[in-house]
N, C-alpha and C positions, 0 to 999 in steps of 0.2 A: 436397507441394511447400512449400518454406520461403519465407517472405516476406523480402524485403530488409529490412535493419534500419530504414531510414527510412520504410518504408511502414506500420509499426506504428501510427503516429499517424493516418494516413489511413484505415486499415482498422479502427480502434478501434470504429467504429459498426456493425460487421458482426455484432453479437450478435443474439440472438433478440428483443430489445426488452423482455423481462421481467426481465433481469438488472440488476445495479448497475454503476456506473462505478467501477472500482478502479484506484488508483495504486499501483504496486509500486516501492519505492525500495531498491535493493541494489547494492553495487559488484561483486557476483559475477554474471557473465553467466549462469552455470549456474543460480543461484537465480532470477534474473529470468525466464529462459526457462521453467524448471519452473513457476513461479507463473503465468506467462502461459498456458501450455498448460492447466494445471489449471483456471484461472479461465475461460478461453474455453470449455472443455468444459462448464463449469457455466452457460454462457450469459451471461457477464458481459463488459462492455467493459473493456479493459485498456490502461493507458498505463504505460510503463516509464521509470524514471529511474535513472541510475547513481550518483547521490549527492544530498546535500541541496540543493546549489545548482541542479542539474539539475531536481530536483523543484519547487523554489520558482519556477523560470522557467516551468514547465509548468502549475502548479496552477490559475492564474487562468483559462486557456483551457479546461482539461479539466473543472474543477469536479467532482472525484470525490465519490462517495457514501461511500467509505471509503478508507483508506490502510494499506498494509503498509510498515513502515519498518525497515530493518536498523539495528542499534545501532552496530556498528563499521564506519565508512566514513571514507575520507580527506576532508580539507578541512572538512566539516561533518558531525559525527556524528549518529546518530539522535536522541539526546536533544536536541541543539541544533535539529535540523530540526523535531522534534515541538513544542518550545517555541515556535519562531517561528510555526508553523502555528496553534497554539492561542492565541497572543497577537493574531492577526489576526481582527478581528471578522467578516470575510467567510468565514473557514474554521474558526473555533473549534468549530463544531458537528460537524465531520467526525470520525468515529471513527478513531483511529489504533491499529493493532496492531503492537507492536514485534516484530522478528525477531532472534534471536540464536542462536549456536551454543552459548552457555553457558546453563545452566538455574539461574541463581543468584538467591537472594532479593534481593540487593542490586540486581541489574539490574532485576528486576521492580518493586521499590520506587522506584527512580530513574525508571523509565518512568512510573509512576503520578504521581510528583511533577511531571513535565513535561506531564501530561495524557493519557497513553495509556490506552486502555480495556482492553487485554489484552496478552498476551505469548505468542508461539509460539516453540518451540525448533526450530532447524534441525538436521537436515533434517526438514521437515514433510511430511505426507502430503496427498494430494488431499482426503481427507475432512476433515482438520483445517483446511485452508485454506478450503474451501467452508462448513464449519460456522461459522467465524469471520465469513465474509461474511453468512451467514444470520442470525447473531446480531446483528451490528453494522451491516450495510449499510443496513437500513431506518431507522436512527436519524436519518440526515441526509435521507433521501428524504421522510419524513413531513411535512416543513416545506413541501413544494411545494403 
């Protein structure tokens, strides 16, 4: 049974409790839904945002442990979104993993310059996504 779009925020806390809070920012509904399914199967809380502005509006209330952010998005691209997040003292410690359909050295380097921790090429597998969460998700939780 599929959840209505707006109930995702309300049902975000339905995970096992041992997972991380993950924000997925991507303008592709297919990528957002795939990531949501994979992450929830891994026991994580998930919040979806369709672009950088949407993510910035939600990040304060959700307080994610990590973020997956697409590079090519309308209005505010992934590099700009990551840079804004990293410049905010409240969110600078949140690990950001960039998502892109290109596997280019330039994209990876530019992502590092704005503060991202890693880079995943789309389409990603469930294992790749969950491995990134396992690797980086605890970086922000350890501060609690």
